[in-house]
Backbone bond lengths (Angstrom), bond angles and torsions (degrees), N, CA, C in turn:
res aa  C-N    CA-C-N  psi(-1)  N-CA   C-N-CA  omega(-1)  CA-C   N-CA-C  phi
1 M - - - 1.477 - - 1.501 109.96 -
2 T 1.336 117.65 141.69 1.461 123.83 175.23 1.495 107.27 -79.34
3 P 1.382 117.82 158.15 1.464 119.02 177.10 1.504 115.03 -56.59
4 S 1.339 116.57 -31.95 1.470 120.93 -176.78 1.519 112.56 -77.83
5 A 1.342 117.61 -10.25 1.462 119.03 -177.86 1.522 111.06 -68.33
6 H 1.323 118.79 -31.31 1.450 123.81 179.42 1.509 108.03 -132.83
7 P 1.342 117.10 74.92 1.456 119.14 -178.25 1.499 112.95 -67.25
8 S 1.328 116.95 149.39 1.427 121.37 178.43 1.536 110.08 -87.42
9 L 1.318 117.06 155.02 1.463 122.71 178.14 1.521 109.96 -131.51
10 Y 1.302 114.08 124.25 1.496 120.83 172.11 1.508 108.16 -115.60
11 V 1.339 115.24 119.67 1.458 120.98 178.69 1.487 109.03 -90.29
12 A 1.331 116.95 112.17 1.435 122.66 -174.83 1.533 109.93 -79.73
13 P 1.366 116.97 131.41 1.425 119.13 179.49 1.538 114.13 -83.52
14 S 1.293 118.27 -8.45 1.451 123.79 -178.89 1.514 112.83 -154.75
15 L 1.302 116.43 165.52 1.489 118.93 179.48 1.528 109.70 -64.89
16 E 1.309 118.52 -39.56 1.435 120.36 -179.46 1.531 110.29 -62.44
17 D 1.338 117.32 -41.25 1.489 119.80 179.42 1.525 109.60 -67.12
18 A 1.323 116.49 -38.20 1.479 119.27 -179.69 1.514 110.73 -64.34
19 L 1.307 116.12 -44.04 1.502 120.02 179.04 1.531 110.44 -64.11
20 N 1.306 116.28 -41.04 1.476 119.58 -179.81 1.520 109.48 -64.41
21 A 1.328 116.68 -44.74 1.490 120.64 -178.51 1.517 111.98 -64.22
22 L 1.337 116.23 -41.57 1.457 118.95 177.73 1.522 111.97 -66.13
23 A 1.298 116.70 -40.63 1.489 121.22 -178.72 1.536 108.28 -66.23
24 E 1.308 118.72 -39.94 1.488 121.08 -178.64 1.519 111.42 -70.40
25 R 1.315 118.10 -30.87 1.473 120.80 -179.45 1.511 112.07 -85.52
26 G 1.323 117.16 -17.34 1.450 119.62 175.85 1.526 113.41 58.88
27 A 1.302 117.95 -138.00 1.441 122.53 -177.86 1.521 112.21 -66.00
28 D 1.345 119.14 -16.38 1.475 122.64 -179.24 1.525 111.75 -80.93
29 G 1.325 117.80 -15.97 1.438 122.60 -174.58 1.530 113.46 -97.08
30 A 1.322 116.94 147.72 1.455 120.55 176.55 1.525 108.29 -144.59
31 P 1.352 117.51 140.72 1.453 120.08 176.48 1.550 110.02 -72.66
32 L 1.334 115.58 147.74 1.439 121.45 -179.37 1.516 108.69 -129.54
33 A 1.354 115.80 119.80 1.440 119.60 175.70 1.515 108.67 -122.71
34 G 1.325 118.38 -94.17 1.459 119.14 178.55 1.513 112.56 -74.00
35 G 1.323 117.30 -32.91 1.448 121.61 173.58 1.534 115.16 78.54
36 T 1.324 118.30 7.78 1.466 120.08 -175.07 1.530 111.55 -68.00
37 W 1.327 118.00 -33.96 1.457 120.52 179.49 1.550 109.14 -81.14
38 I 1.297 116.90 -39.01 1.442 121.00 -179.50 1.525 111.17 -61.18
39 M 1.344 116.26 -44.72 1.468 119.96 -174.42 1.547 112.48 -67.81
40 R 1.331 116.44 -18.22 1.464 120.10 178.29 1.505 111.04 -94.60
41 A 1.327 119.51 5.89 1.467 120.17 -179.71 1.510 113.84 -56.46
42 P 1.327 121.19 -40.13 1.453 120.47 179.10 1.527 113.46 -60.28
43 L 1.348 116.66 -32.52 1.455 121.43 179.54 1.524 110.45 -67.95
44 R 1.349 116.51 -26.87 1.439 122.13 178.53 1.514 111.61 -94.09
45 H 1.353 116.66 6.55 1.431 124.03 -179.03 1.522 111.98 59.36
46 E 1.380 112.93 40.17 1.448 119.50 178.31 1.520 108.91 -114.37
47 A 1.335 116.81 143.78 1.467 121.51 176.69 1.474 109.16 -79.00
48 K 1.325 116.93 142.50 1.473 120.57 173.87 1.511 109.93 -74.32
49 S 1.328 115.56 152.73 1.459 119.56 174.41 1.494 111.05 -63.06
50 P 1.326 117.99 146.15 1.489 119.80 -178.90 1.523 113.80 -72.84
51 A 1.310 116.66 -17.14 1.491 120.43 -177.86 1.500 111.87 -143.69
52 F 1.347 114.87 125.69 1.467 121.13 179.59 1.529 109.28 -112.45
53 V 1.324 113.84 147.83 1.471 121.57 174.63 1.504 107.05 -116.52
54 G 1.324 115.77 110.71 1.480 121.18 -178.39 1.515 111.45 -74.96
55 L 1.353 116.55 138.38 1.452 120.94 -173.44 1.522 111.91 -114.35
56 G 1.343 117.06 6.00 1.440 119.97 -173.57 1.528 114.32 -64.28
57 R 1.322 119.49 -21.44 1.490 121.52 -178.08 1.506 111.58 -101.00
58 V 1.293 118.86 2.77 1.468 120.29 -177.56 1.517 110.89 -75.06
59 A 1.313 117.78 119.49 1.448 122.97 -178.00 1.522 111.36 -59.09
60 G 1.344 117.30 134.62 1.450 122.31 175.27 1.508 113.60 94.23
61 F 1.319 117.89 -18.13 1.434 118.90 -177.25 1.509 111.59 -68.03
62 G 1.317 118.71 -21.66 1.457 120.62 -178.36 1.503 113.14 -104.01
63 R 1.311 119.22 14.41 1.479 118.82 -173.88 1.516 111.90 -89.54
64 I 1.325 114.56 148.61 1.483 124.17 171.26 1.480 107.70 -129.27
65 E 1.314 116.65 120.92 1.489 121.88 179.39 1.527 108.59 -121.16
66 V 1.335 114.81 117.14 1.445 119.21 177.49 1.515 109.81 -102.86
67 H 1.312 116.94 117.36 1.487 123.29 179.70 1.502 108.19 -112.46
68 D 1.340 117.68 171.72 1.451 121.34 -177.93 1.517 112.39 -63.42
69 D 1.309 119.23 -33.88 1.475 119.70 -174.61 1.527 113.02 -117.55
70 H 1.317 118.81 -2.25 1.457 121.44 177.06 1.494 110.90 -160.22
71 V 1.333 114.51 167.93 1.479 121.44 176.21 1.536 106.62 -131.27
72 I 1.335 115.95 139.37 1.448 122.07 177.09 1.522 108.84 -113.02
73 I 1.334 115.16 127.09 1.462 120.99 -175.66 1.506 109.69 -123.10
74 G 1.346 117.47 120.00 1.448 121.52 177.62 1.529 111.59 -67.27
75 A 1.310 114.86 147.54 1.489 118.85 -178.37 1.496 114.08 -63.43
76 G 1.333 117.76 -21.03 1.433 120.53 179.54 1.518 116.00 -92.13
77 V 1.304 116.97 4.65 1.452 122.01 176.89 1.558 109.95 -67.04
78 T 1.288 117.09 131.57 1.489 118.39 177.12 1.500 111.52 -82.74
79 H 1.342 113.45 159.75 1.485 118.17 179.34 1.527 110.48 -57.41
80 A 1.351 116.80 -40.94 1.472 119.51 -176.77 1.530 110.77 -63.09
81 R 1.341 115.70 -45.04 1.479 118.27 -179.65 1.538 111.22 -65.74
82 L 1.333 117.12 -37.49 1.440 118.81 -179.87 1.519 110.36 -65.54
83 A 1.310 117.65 -45.17 1.482 121.91 178.85 1.515 110.44 -58.08
84 E 1.302 117.29 -43.50 1.466 122.22 179.93 1.513 111.49 -65.94
85 A 1.333 117.60 -41.12 1.451 120.86 -176.75 1.523 112.90 -69.67
86 L 1.330 117.02 -29.16 1.469 119.89 -173.34 1.530 112.89 -104.61
87 R 1.314 119.42 1.39 1.466 120.86 -166.66 1.526 112.69 -64.62
88 D 1.326 120.42 -24.54 1.449 123.49 -178.26 1.518 114.20 -105.16
89 I 1.346 118.04 13.01 1.439 122.05 -178.81 1.546 109.90 -105.02
90 P 1.312 117.83 106.72 1.492 121.32 -169.59 1.538 113.74 -52.96
91 D 1.353 119.02 -45.25 1.454 120.41 -173.12 1.535 111.34 -76.53
92 L 1.316 118.51 -9.80 1.459 119.94 -179.65 1.516 112.28 -111.31
93 Q 1.332 117.61 20.32 1.422 120.67 -177.20 1.552 113.89 -65.89
94 G 1.322 114.73 -32.86 1.484 119.11 175.99 1.510 111.55 -60.44
95 L 1.336 117.13 -44.86 1.439 122.19 -179.67 1.535 109.76 -69.76
96 A 1.304 117.08 -41.03 1.478 121.47 178.72 1.524 109.66 -60.80
97 A 1.338 117.23 -42.23 1.480 121.32 178.72 1.513 110.63 -66.07
98 A 1.317 116.74 -41.24 1.485 120.65 -179.66 1.508 109.05 -60.83
99 A 1.339 117.67 -43.55 1.469 120.90 -179.93 1.520 111.80 -72.70
100 G 1.306 118.48 -36.61 1.468 122.29 -173.21 1.514 114.36 -83.66
101 R 1.351 117.77 -13.91 1.449 118.89 -178.36 1.538 112.09 -114.01
102 S 1.316 116.23 -3.64 1.494 120.30 -177.27 1.513 109.56 -65.31
103 A 1.341 114.74 145.35 1.486 120.99 171.21 1.512 112.02 48.25
104 N 1.322 116.94 -123.70 1.467 123.06 -178.82 1.539 107.96 -140.11
105 P 1.353 117.07 169.12 1.467 118.18 -175.63 1.540 114.74 -56.33
106 A 1.299 117.09 -38.63 1.481 119.58 -178.11 1.554 109.69 -65.03
107 V 1.304 116.13 -42.91 1.481 119.53 179.45 1.517 109.48 -67.64
108 R 1.372 117.88 -42.71 1.446 119.37 -177.87 1.510 113.06 -61.63
109 R 1.332 116.31 -28.88 1.471 119.29 179.42 1.541 112.37 -75.67
110 A 1.303 117.30 -15.35 1.467 121.30 -178.28 1.493 115.67 -116.68
111 A 1.318 119.15 -38.05 1.450 123.49 -176.49 1.532 111.69 -65.30
112 T 1.294 118.51 137.75 1.461 122.99 -175.45 1.500 111.51 -106.73
113 V 1.344 113.68 161.88 1.482 121.08 176.29 1.500 109.42 -60.56
114 G 1.322 117.15 -46.24 1.474 119.72 -176.63 1.514 111.90 -62.91
115 G 1.324 117.37 -40.87 1.440 120.54 178.89 1.540 111.44 -65.21
116 N 1.334 115.61 -40.91 1.458 120.02 179.43 1.532 112.32 -61.45
117 L 1.328 117.42 -36.88 1.458 120.84 -178.39 1.536 112.47 -83.33
118 C 1.311 116.52 -28.09 1.505 119.32 -172.44 1.476 115.11 -89.76
119 T 1.345 118.86 -17.66 1.428 122.48 -175.74 1.541 110.92 -76.35
120 A 1.306 116.95 94.28 1.431 121.14 -173.34 1.519 112.54 -64.06
121 G 1.321 118.42 -28.88 1.447 122.72 -177.39 1.542 114.56 -83.58
122 F 1.315 116.62 2.25 1.490 121.21 -178.26 1.507 110.47 -109.47
123 A 1.304 117.09 99.10 1.482 122.19 -175.18 1.504 112.07 -77.35
124 A 1.336 118.05 -22.20 1.461 122.05 -171.68 1.518 113.07 -96.00
125 A 1.301 118.66 27.34 1.479 121.54 178.36 1.515 110.59 -69.66
126 D 1.339 115.80 119.79 1.483 119.21 -176.13 1.508 112.88 -69.80
127 L 1.310 118.77 -34.80 1.465 119.75 -174.53 1.536 113.42 -68.71
128 V 1.320 117.97 -26.36 1.457 119.28 -172.42 1.549 111.93 -65.09
129 P 1.336 120.58 -52.46 1.463 117.29 179.34 1.542 112.62 -65.28
130 A 1.302 118.26 -32.94 1.411 120.54 179.63 1.552 111.24 -64.88
131 L 1.340 116.39 -41.53 1.440 120.29 175.98 1.515 114.62 -71.92
132 L 1.360 116.50 -30.66 1.442 118.54 174.08 1.530 111.91 -60.46
133 C 1.308 116.76 -36.46 1.462 121.64 179.25 1.525 110.68 -69.55
134 L 1.296 118.11 -21.75 1.462 122.05 179.85 1.531 109.88 -97.48
135 E 1.325 118.50 11.72 1.471 124.34 179.39 1.515 111.60 49.24
136 A 1.322 113.58 49.88 1.457 119.94 -174.07 1.542 112.43 -73.27
137 E 1.295 114.70 154.98 1.430 122.41 173.03 1.553 109.03 -125.70
138 V 1.317 116.62 153.63 1.439 121.60 179.39 1.512 110.77 -120.48
139 E 1.345 116.40 150.65 1.448 121.42 174.79 1.524 107.61 -107.15
140 I 1.355 114.42 129.63 1.469 122.37 179.32 1.518 107.24 -114.44
141 A 1.323 116.71 122.03 1.467 122.84 179.38 1.478 112.22 -101.83
142 S 1.291 117.62 145.54 1.473 124.34 171.31 1.519 106.13 -147.44
143 R 1.321 116.22 178.33 1.459 119.63 177.62 1.507 111.25 -66.77
144 A 1.335 117.55 -18.16 1.482 121.06 -179.39 1.540 111.05 -86.54
145 G 1.317 118.48 -9.22 1.468 120.64 179.85 1.513 111.49 135.22
146 V 1.330 114.73 -164.55 1.473 122.90 -175.20 1.494 109.44 -114.18
147 Q 1.305 115.62 131.88 1.485 122.67 177.28 1.520 109.46 -117.49
148 R 1.339 116.69 135.66 1.440 120.93 178.38 1.521 109.26 -112.73
149 L 1.351 116.02 127.37 1.447 122.23 -176.48 1.536 109.32 -129.11
150 S 1.316 113.66 152.25 1.479 117.09 168.73 1.502 108.54 -66.21
151 L 1.339 117.67 152.95 1.449 118.16 179.84 1.520 113.18 -61.49
152 E 1.361 116.91 -34.11 1.434 119.93 175.87 1.536 112.02 -59.24
153 A 1.361 115.26 -45.12 1.447 118.14 -178.46 1.526 109.63 -66.95
154 F 1.293 117.49 -38.70 1.475 120.08 178.49 1.516 111.51 -62.54
155 L 1.320 117.64 -44.78 1.466 120.63 178.74 1.501 112.10 -58.59
156 A 1.309 116.13 -36.70 1.479 119.18 -179.45 1.504 111.82 -72.76
157 A 1.344 116.89 -25.59 1.466 120.12 -173.31 1.529 114.57 -106.57
158 R 1.316 117.51 -12.66 1.472 120.24 -168.20 1.531 113.98 -58.26
159 A 1.282 117.73 -34.28 1.487 120.44 -177.58 1.512 112.16 -72.40
160 T 1.320 116.94 -17.36 1.473 120.37 -176.38 1.515 113.78 -114.48
161 L 1.346 116.97 9.55 1.456 119.58 179.24 1.510 110.45 -67.00
162 E 1.318 116.81 142.43 1.476 121.18 -178.82 1.534 109.42 -68.79
163 P 1.363 117.39 150.74 1.431 119.12 175.21 1.509 111.19 -60.67
164 G 1.318 116.68 153.72 1.449 120.81 179.97 1.502 114.44 95.05
165 R 1.326 117.22 8.95 1.446 121.58 179.44 1.540 109.30 -110.99
166 L 1.288 116.35 145.41 1.468 123.60 -179.21 1.477 111.88 -131.70
167 L 1.342 117.91 131.36 1.437 120.76 167.39 1.531 107.34 -77.23
168 T 1.337 117.46 120.00 1.461 121.73 -173.77 1.501 114.62 -102.94
169 Q 1.348 117.66 -32.35 1.462 118.48 179.65 1.520 109.91 -162.03
170 V 1.336 112.74 163.04 1.474 121.49 179.11 1.522 108.09 -120.27
171 H 1.338 116.73 137.80 1.438 123.01 173.91 1.495 108.34 -114.42
172 A 1.360 118.51 124.46 1.451 122.83 179.39 1.522 109.20 -122.88
173 L 1.325 116.75 139.64 1.449 121.00 -179.30 1.514 111.00 -77.26
174 R 1.356 114.78 148.60 1.439 122.08 172.35 1.545 107.56 -112.40
175 S 1.303 116.31 151.64 1.477 120.79 179.37 1.506 108.37 -161.31
176 S 1.365 115.24 -170.73 1.472 119.61 176.00 1.510 113.01 -82.33
177 A 1.350 116.93 2.23 1.459 118.89 179.96 1.531 109.44 -71.96
178 R 1.329 114.14 157.83 1.452 121.73 175.51 1.522 107.66 -113.39
179 S 1.295 117.71 145.76 1.466 120.18 -172.97 1.527 111.22 -128.37
180 A 1.335 115.11 157.96 1.443 121.00 178.46 1.506 108.97 -149.17
181 H 1.313 116.78 162.26 1.463 122.72 -174.71 1.530 107.73 -140.33
182 A 1.378 116.11 119.48 1.446 120.44 179.49 1.533 108.94 -118.54
183 R 1.290 117.25 139.67 1.464 122.11 -177.31 1.560 110.65 -143.35
184 L 1.291 116.08 152.64 1.465 118.98 178.62 1.528 109.16 -124.49
185 P 1.313 118.78 99.31 1.482 120.39 171.03 1.525 110.84 -86.67
186 L 1.303 115.82 147.68 1.487 120.35 174.01 1.550 106.17 -120.28
187 R 1.334 115.03 150.76 1.461 120.12 -177.25 1.509 111.94 -54.61
188 K 1.324 117.83 -42.21 1.445 120.84 -176.90 1.536 112.02 -75.32
189 A 1.343 116.89 -12.55 1.453 122.21 177.17 1.527 112.55 -85.30
190 G 1.350 116.36 -1.94 1.434 118.53 178.93 1.525 109.48 75.87
191 D 1.340 117.48 -130.94 1.447 121.73 -177.25 1.521 113.12 -92.87
192 Y 1.301 117.92 0.44 1.468 121.51 -168.02 1.539 111.86 -110.90
193 P 1.340 116.36 144.53 1.454 120.50 -177.39 1.534 112.93 -78.32
194 V 1.333 117.17 146.47 1.464 120.12 175.66 1.538 108.69 -85.72
195 A 1.324 118.61 -17.11 1.447 121.59 176.02 1.516 109.16 -154.59
196 I 1.348 116.26 144.54 1.429 123.58 -179.25 1.510 108.68 -134.65
197 L 1.353 117.84 140.04 1.443 121.68 171.35 1.509 109.19 -136.99
198 S 1.329 117.07 120.52 1.443 123.10 175.27 1.531 110.05 -108.08
199 M 1.325 115.33 149.30 1.464 118.08 -175.31 1.530 109.27 -145.89
200 A 1.320 116.64 139.22 1.469 123.63 171.86 1.505 108.44 -131.34
201 V 1.319 115.94 126.37 1.493 122.06 -172.94 1.504 111.69 -130.85
202 M 1.327 117.16 132.01 1.450 122.16 172.98 1.527 108.42 -110.98
203 R 1.330 115.79 130.50 1.481 122.16 -177.48 1.522 110.76 -119.67
204 D 1.339 114.99 152.41 1.479 118.71 174.71 1.514 110.69 -87.09
205 D 1.300 117.52 -175.85 1.486 121.82 -175.03 1.509 112.21 -64.50
206 A 1.340 116.44 -22.86 1.452 120.08 -179.95 1.524 111.73 -91.31
207 G 1.306 116.81 2.84 1.460 121.21 178.24 1.519 115.97 86.63
208 R 1.336 114.89 3.28 1.479 118.31 177.21 1.520 111.92 -77.46
209 V 1.311 117.65 144.48 1.440 122.32 -177.48 1.561 108.20 -79.45
210 V 1.304 117.54 121.19 1.454 121.74 178.22 1.525 111.93 -102.29
211 R 1.325 119.15 -17.98 1.426 123.15 174.90 1.502 110.06 -156.73
212 A 1.301 116.79 136.18 1.472 120.90 179.33 1.550 107.43 -132.80
213 R 1.297 114.26 144.41 1.467 121.63 173.82 1.523 106.07 -132.87
214 V 1.322 116.49 125.80 1.456 121.13 178.45 1.504 108.92 -131.86
215 A 1.322 117.00 134.98 1.469 120.98 177.07 1.508 109.15 -134.79
216 V 1.329 114.60 146.31 1.465 121.58 -175.91 1.540 108.25 -120.94
217 G 1.296 114.60 135.23 1.491 120.56 177.97 1.522 110.36 -128.86
218 S 1.316 114.91 160.72 1.468 125.01 177.14 1.511 114.99 72.37
219 V 1.336 117.39 -15.37 1.458 120.53 -179.65 1.521 110.78 -76.68
220 E 1.338 116.30 -45.20 1.467 122.16 173.92 1.496 109.25 -111.62
221 A 1.308 117.91 178.88 1.443 122.60 -175.40 1.505 112.77 -63.59
222 V 1.360 117.28 -31.21 1.418 122.38 -179.28 1.532 108.44 -131.01
223 A 1.327 117.09 135.02 1.488 120.81 178.29 1.533 109.43 -64.57
224 R 1.334 113.91 150.71 1.465 117.65 178.38 1.527 110.16 -156.39
225 R 1.317 113.69 162.37 1.481 120.47 175.57 1.503 111.26 -68.41
226 W 1.310 118.01 161.86 1.462 123.39 178.59 1.535 107.74 -124.30
227 P 1.325 117.70 77.40 1.468 122.30 -174.68 1.528 114.79 -58.77
228 A 1.334 117.27 -34.30 1.453 119.31 -177.44 1.535 109.51 -67.93
229 L 1.287 119.62 -40.28 1.450 121.22 176.46 1.511 110.82 -70.46
230 E 1.302 118.09 -35.68 1.500 120.76 174.10 1.509 109.23 -55.95
231 A 1.324 117.75 -47.44 1.447 121.01 -178.71 1.499 111.86 -64.47
232 A 1.355 117.50 -39.51 1.450 121.62 -178.80 1.518 110.51 -65.74
233 L 1.322 119.60 -31.29 1.433 122.47 -177.07 1.538 110.57 -80.62
234 T 1.298 118.03 -26.26 1.469 122.43 -172.81 1.516 110.26 -75.97
235 G 1.328 116.60 131.04 1.452 122.82 176.98 1.516 113.03 120.34
236 P 1.329 117.22 -71.58 1.493 118.91 -178.97 1.517 111.39 -76.30
237 P 1.330 115.76 170.01 1.487 119.88 173.05 1.546 109.67 -62.08
238 L 1.292 113.67 152.13 1.481 120.13 179.71 1.505 109.35 -67.22
239 D 1.329 117.89 134.59 1.455 123.24 -178.97 1.511 109.96 -151.34
240 A 1.320 116.63 126.38 1.487 120.84 -173.50 1.490 111.75 -64.33
241 A 1.320 118.65 -43.80 1.458 120.76 -178.66 1.533 110.99 -64.71
242 S 1.320 117.36 -42.60 1.489 121.07 177.65 1.533 110.81 -62.50
243 A 1.317 117.26 -40.18 1.476 120.41 178.03 1.488 110.06 -62.15
244 E 1.348 117.76 -41.31 1.461 121.03 -178.95 1.526 110.08 -65.90
245 R 1.321 117.33 -41.18 1.497 119.53 178.65 1.493 110.89 -64.30
246 A 1.314 117.63 -42.69 1.453 121.09 -179.88 1.505 111.31 -64.69
247 A 1.313 115.95 -41.97 1.479 119.61 177.77 1.512 111.12 -64.42
248 T 1.326 118.88 -35.54 1.462 122.45 177.35 1.505 111.10 -62.78
249 D 1.348 115.34 -43.28 1.465 119.93 179.43 1.532 113.41 -66.58
250 L 1.330 116.01 -29.07 1.470 120.62 -171.81 1.505 113.75 -104.10
251 A 1.287 119.93 -7.37 1.482 123.85 -172.82 1.525 111.86 -60.46
252 G 1.352 117.89 -24.68 1.424 120.34 -179.23 1.504 114.26 -64.59
253 E 1.360 117.86 -8.24 1.453 121.47 174.94 1.533 113.15 -70.51
254 F 1.331 117.17 -13.42 1.451 120.92 -177.12 1.536 110.19 -102.29
255 D 1.280 114.35 144.90 1.483 123.11 175.72 1.529 108.10 -113.26
256 G 1.298 118.48 92.73 1.466 122.81 -172.17 1.529 111.48 -61.29
257 R 1.330 114.32 139.45 1.464 120.43 178.88 1.528 108.84 -80.87
258 E 1.317 115.47 145.19 1.463 120.99 177.27 1.539 108.97 -83.73
259 G 1.300 117.36 145.11 1.438 121.24 176.47 1.509 111.21 -160.42
260 V 1.358 114.24 168.18 1.464 117.82 -179.76 1.511 111.06 -72.48
261 D 1.321 118.61 -20.36 1.448 122.32 179.25 1.535 113.00 -81.88
262 A 1.343 117.17 -31.66 1.458 121.22 -177.89 1.523 109.92 -164.86
263 P 1.304 116.30 146.15 1.491 119.44 175.04 1.561 109.44 -75.74
264 G 1.336 114.45 159.90 1.438 118.12 -177.41 1.508 114.31 -62.56
265 W 1.328 118.70 -37.40 1.461 120.92 -177.73 1.551 110.21 -64.13
266 Y 1.314 116.14 -32.46 1.482 119.47 -177.48 1.535 109.81 -71.06
267 R 1.303 117.21 -40.57 1.485 121.68 178.17 1.542 109.35 -55.90
268 V 1.334 115.72 -44.08 1.431 119.46 -179.27 1.546 111.80 -71.50
269 A 1.302 115.21 -39.20 1.472 120.21 -176.25 1.520 112.82 -63.95
270 V 1.339 118.59 -26.40 1.467 119.04 -178.40 1.523 114.02 -88.07
271 L 1.313 117.11 -4.34 1.478 119.58 -178.70 1.517 113.88 -59.48
272 P 1.347 120.33 -44.80 1.447 118.37 178.81 1.531 113.93 -57.60
273 A 1.338 116.93 -39.16 1.478 121.03 179.23 1.550 108.65 -64.22
274 L 1.345 117.16 -40.59 1.445 119.96 178.04 1.501 112.16 -65.67
275 A 1.349 116.88 -36.99 1.445 119.35 176.03 1.529 111.27 -62.59
276 R 1.322 115.95 -42.53 1.463 118.71 176.10 1.463 112.34 -60.42
277 R 1.337 117.71 -44.88 1.465 121.84 -178.96 1.562 110.78 -63.92
278 A 1.308 117.78 -39.37 1.461 120.68 -178.96 1.562 109.26 -63.86
279 V 1.334 116.01 -45.68 1.423 120.19 -178.35 1.530 109.78 -66.09
280 A 1.345 116.47 -42.58 1.489 119.48 177.27 1.530 111.29 -56.82
281 A 1.339 115.17 -39.64 1.460 118.80 178.95 1.539 111.11 -65.41
282 L 1.322 116.98 -39.89 1.475 120.62 178.70 1.534 111.63 -66.82
283 L 1.306 117.12 -31.54 1.480 121.03 -178.23 1.518 111.76 -83.33
């Protein structure tokens, strides 16, 4: 038997214990929360880590705090709980939709926010573009202390972070903006979208857009903001047809990833329709 055939599991009673256990196990250790990505490792022809550190008992990992100007989300919060907690908050509807429509009900009940953000090999994570539109930041804990990063900076660095670090919580801004989340799943893609577009828009009393945030996921290997479309939306009143035309003109900025579920060109080609759908939802 290989070491990964019967991996060990240590259930950490606290964050300090979890960090110590991960640091001691080094590259052989991996955090375990919902486990939805880990359990599918054999389907991706990947070996499981020989040692897991369970986070289910770590205090604070399951908390959701909604304040007037921001929301704090523990890394252990499931998609289902997040969708339920945010469903009646107007400015967080994009994030609520991202959590509530991701994958399927069974996965939503188990998959966690931290796992969705930390899995570098998963391009179709619904929460990432929604949180990018909310200018989210993440807290990364290690035995050396706590580091706070913008979500963009974390996405750029997550594949190279040293062992022994844990994403513990997410901070997202609240404002008078309204947000929406559009995704395109295909039957052969299973539960996951081939393209995602999240949008957050702030308008003045005359209906003109004074600030726009747009983020795209699943099209490329890593989700990212779409500044050119943000600029195109800012100024005039929000209009679905105009957003679709602007997205059509600007879609060439993306280099779609190839996959068994969809070719790269198709992922890019559906972005204008998703932009139209997002604006229609906002209106």
